[in-house]
N, C-alpha and C positions, 0 to 999 in steps of 0.2 A: 675778174677770174681769181679764184684762190689761189694761196700759194701751195706748192707741192707738200704732201704729208709725208713724214718719216714714218716708216713701219717700225712699230715698238720692238726692242731688242727680245722680249721673252715671247717667242711664238711656239709653244710647246710641240705642237704637231706640225705645221707647214714648215717652220725654219728647220726643226730637227730631221724633217724628212729631205732637206736640200732641194727644196723646189725652186723652179725658176719663174719668175714673174715678168709679165711684158705688158705694159699698158699702152695702148693706141687711141688716142683721143681724136674725136670727130674732127676731121679738118686739120690734123697735124700729120705731116709726112713723115715724121722719124720720131720713135718713142724711144726712151731708154730701157735698156735691159740689164738686169743685175741677177747673178747667181747667188742664191743664198746659201752659204756653207753650213755644215752642221753646227758651227760654233754660235749661230744666231746672229751674225753681222746684220744690221739694219740695213734696208734697201729705201730707196725713194720712189714714190709712186708720182709719175708725171701729171700734173693739172690737165684736166679736160676743157674741152671748148664750151663756150657759153651757149646755152639755150635761151637763156634772158639774165640779167642781172642777178646773180645769187643762185643760179641754176646752172650745173655742168653734167656733162654726159661722155662718157668715153667707154674703151673696153679694156680688157686686160686678158692676159694668157698665162696659164700655169701649168707647167710640165710636172706631173706626178708620176709616182711608180706605176701608175696605171695607163698613163698616157697623155695627152695634151687635153686640157680644159679652157674654153674662152669663156669669159664672163663679160657683164655689162654693168657699168656702175652710174647712177645716177645720184647726184650730191645737191641737196637744198639747205641754203644758208636762210635760216629762218629769222635771223637777225635784220635781214633786207626786209622793210616793212610791207613789201608787196608780196611777198613769198609766203605760201602757206601749203598745208598738206589737208587732204580731205578723203572721204571714202568715195572709191569708185564704185557705183553699184547699179543694177538695172532698175527697172520701174517698180519691182516688187521683190521682197524677201526672198519668196520661194520662185525664184526665176534666174536666168543666166545670160550673160553677154559675153562677148570678147573684149579684152582690155583695150585694143585699140578704138573700138566703138564707144565704149565708155568714157575713154579719154576724150574723145572729140565731142560727145553729147554733151559732155560736162564742162568743156572748154579748158581742160588741163593741158599743159605743155608736154607732160610726160607722165607715165605711170607702170606700175607693176602689178601684177596678180597678187592676190591676198590670201585669205584663208582657205584651209582645206573644206570640203563640203560634201554634202550627201548626193553622190554622183551616181551610186548603184544600189541596188536592193536585193536581199535575199529573201525578204517576206513575200510569200506568195499572193499575188493580186495587189500588193502595194506598190506604187509607182514612187521613184525619187522625187524628193521635192526641190532638190538643186539649191537648197539653202545651206548657208555656211555652219560651221560647228560652233564657232565662237560668236561674241558679241558683236554688234554692229552700232555705231554711232556717228551720223552723217550729219555735218553742219549744225550740231548741236542737239539733234533730234535722235531720241533713243529707239533704234528700229527694232532690235532683239537681243536676247540673253543667249547664254550658252547651254549647249546640251551637257548632260552628265558625261564626265570624262570617257567612260567606257564606252559611249555612244559615238565617239569621234572618229573620223576617217583620217589616215595619215600614219606616220611611224610614231614609235613610242615616245612618251614624254620624258623629260629629265624628272627625277625624284623631286617632290615639292612643288611641281607645276601641274597646271590644270588647263581646262578648256575656257576657264573664266580669265586667263591671262590675254592681255591685248597690247598691241603698239598704238600709241595714240598721242594726241597734242591736248594740252590745256588751254584754259581760257586766258592763261598768260603767254600763250605762244610758243611754249617749249616742249618739245617731243619727249616722252618717256615711255617706258615699258611699265605697265601696272596691272592691277587685278580688279575686277568688276564683282559685285555682288548685286542681286537683285531683292529690293525692298518693295513689297506690295502685298495687297490684300483685298478681298472682295467681303464688304460689310452689308449686311441686311437686319430686319429685325430679327431673323432667325440665327444670327452669330456673325462671326467673322473666320474667313477662310483664307490661309495664307496662299500666295501665289509663288508657284514653283518654275514658272517659265513664261516667256515673251515672245512669240512668234518664232518658235524653235522646232525643228523636226522630231525632238525626242525629249520627253518629260520624265522627271525623275519618278520612281514608283511612288505610289500614293499621291501624287502630285496633281495639281491643278494649275493649267496653263492659260493665259491670255492670247488671243489671236485679234488682231485689229486689221484695218484697211490694208497697213503696209505688207501685210502676209501676201496678198494676192490672191489667185484663185484655187491654188493646188489644195488637194485634199489634206485634211488635218488628221486622218487615220494613222500616218506614219508616227505621230506625236505620242502614241500610246503602243508602239512596238518596241522591242529591246527591253532591256532592264538595266539597272545601275551596274551591273557587273558584267553584262555582255551585249553588245549591239545584236547578235544574231538571236537572241532569245525571242520566243513567239509573240506576236501582238497579245496586247491584254484582251481578256474576254470580258473584262468587267469596266466598262466606260460610259461616260455620261457627257452631253453637251447642253449648255444653257447659252441662249442668245438674248443680250440686254441691248435695247435700243433706248438712247436718251434716258437711261437710269432705271428703265422698268423691263422686266423679263418679258419677252415676247414669245419665246418658244423653248421647249425643252426636249430631250429625247435621248436613247441610249447610245447612238452612234455618232461619232464625229462625221461632220459634213465636209462639204466642198463648196467653191464659187466664191466670188467676189464678196467682200464684206463692205457695206457702206462706211461712210465716214461718222456717222451718227450711231454706229453699231459696234458692240463688243460681243467677241464669242469666247466662252469658257469651257474649256475641255478638261475633265479629269479621268483619272484611272485608278482602280482599287478604292483606297480611302478616300482620295479626291473625288471619286464618282459618287461615293456615299455622301460626301459633304454636299457636293452640287445636287444631289437628287433632293435634298430638303427644299429647295427653290422651285417656286411654282410660278405659271404665267400671272402677270400683275404685280408680283413682288417689286418693290423697290429696292434698288441694288446700287451701291456705290463702289466702283473700282478704282484702286490707286496702284500705281507703278512706278517705279524710279530706279535707275541704275546708279550704284553708288562704288567710287573708286575708292582703294586702299589708300592711294596718295592724293595730295592735292597740288593744285585747285583742280576744279571740276574740268572732265575732258569734254571737248567740242568735237573730237574727230576720235574714233577708236575702230580696230579691226582685229580680230582674233589672231594670234601667233603664238608658237611654242618658244618659250624662253630658252635661250642657248648661251647667253652673256650676260653676266651681271657684275657690276662694279670692275670692269675691264678684265675679268677672268671668266674661262668657260665654265660652265654649269658640270659639276660631278655627275657621271653617269651618262654623258652623251656617247651616242654610237660611233664606234671607230672602224666598223667593219664594212657597212653598206654604203657604196658610192652611188650617187645619183644625181640627176639634173635638179637643182634647187634653187629657191629664190629666198631673200632674206631682208630685213629691215633692221637699221641700227641707228644709234644715236650718239652724239659727243657726250663728254661729261656734263658740259654746261646746258644740254637739251637743245641747242641752237642750231646745231648742223646735222643733217639727217642723210644716211647712206642707204640707198635702195640697189639691191644686187639681184640679177637674173643670170643664170648659167645659158650658156649656148645648148640647145636640145637635139643637134643633129651631127652624126659623125661627118668628119674625123675630130671634131672639137667638142666631144661629149663624154670624157672619162668621167666627168662629176666629182662630187665631194662628198664624204663623209659627214654627218652632222657635226662631228668633232672639228673636222677641218674647215667647216662654214664658220663655226664660231671663231676659229683662230684667224680667218680671213677677215671678219668683221672687224676683229681687234686690230689687226694689222692696218685697216682703212682708218681708224680712229675712233671707231665706236667704243664706247663703255658699257652699253646695254644693247641687246639684239634679240630678234626672235626668227624663228624658222618659219617660212610661210610655205604655202602649198607648192609641190615642185612636179617633176615629170612633165607631161604633156601640158600642165597648167602653167609651167614658168613662162613668163613673157614680159618683155620690157618693149613699150610702146613710147616712140619719140616724135615730136614735132618740132622739127629745127627751123630757125629763122628763114623765113621766105617760103616756107611749106604750107600748103593749105591744109593738111591733115596729118595727125600721126599716124605712124605706121609701125607694125612690129618689126624688130630688129634682130632678135636671137634666133631666128629660124626654128620655131618650137618643134619638140619631139613627134607631134602628130603630124607634122607636114604643113599643117595650118594653125591658125589661133583656136584653142580649145575654148568652148564656152565655159566660163567660171562664174562663181557667186559674187565676188566682189575684187576690189584692187585698192591700192593706195595711189592717189593723184597728187601731181605737184602743180600747184596753181599760182599764177601771178597776176595781181590785182583783182582777185576774187572779191575782196571784202572792200 
């Protein structure tokens, strides 16, 4: 069991507000309570009970000027050689599941919900794809890239951040907040076309996107709707789709399709200038498609989920919202990349006063995080836990919808996976 963490003296929002914190670990009868005065006196957060060596779980309570908020904390010590993180996800990118089911199906001991996702639509005749806004990497496999930032669902981002930002773990076993870019192209005798997307619900204007078997059966029309400046802008009327099987073009057409994509097949969708580029290809042409997600930091990421950065180098980012309180989830990591903190707030009254994003950043800093991201919130916020002796993980935070919401992905804590 990890030693208790001391809350850092400088908590610009939480401590200055004089909030009261209470941690109630699973299986512990009494927890320490400390009132934090406006002077910023440090408090001690009681350590939680073990789910497995290196993995702990507990709850905390914060009294805000708006009322009481209860939250749940998972801590994973990645220094333990059998503790790891990975993406919780359904069978396809364009699909949903509840956190507890993904946790159980993939054999995790615990998990929280992940990225914001395409859960609603304003485009007539277009159905939501239910795919996430940001990138996904699962067990080293690159599943998808990020939609244009203006096409993202969720609250506003801090200046200088985008949908390409992720929370992930590198091949060295250390967690970090990073930014991904897509390096890809379509090559044929007729020229080279740059890729602007991979299995994502929105493509950049004039872009070409690649869809693979990982996408699932959802319609690809949504990828040509909206623009780089507005999610609600109309769908493009200038589109083109090319199907490639075993490196040979097998079908072309003006409208994006739907349905399962075989493992030996790739589908290219273009809009505006991208449509014009794809229109040069004809059935029978030989085509080589290459795609790779590259991280700004090193080493290569084996797991990544989209998240909005809120904490960097131990300091909240400038421009975080200080007004809107809501039920939220977050992921953070210690300065050495070895300790991960996953938080989900309770979703139902009377314990759901919520946090502003700025308060969430200060909470993550108080827990010991050096970097952190805001994850999807509201009815999506879920923490699922399988305690020792239990057959299955269950949701613990009474989600806002009354039951678990179907979500695009999550972050799972695994023991002995590799």
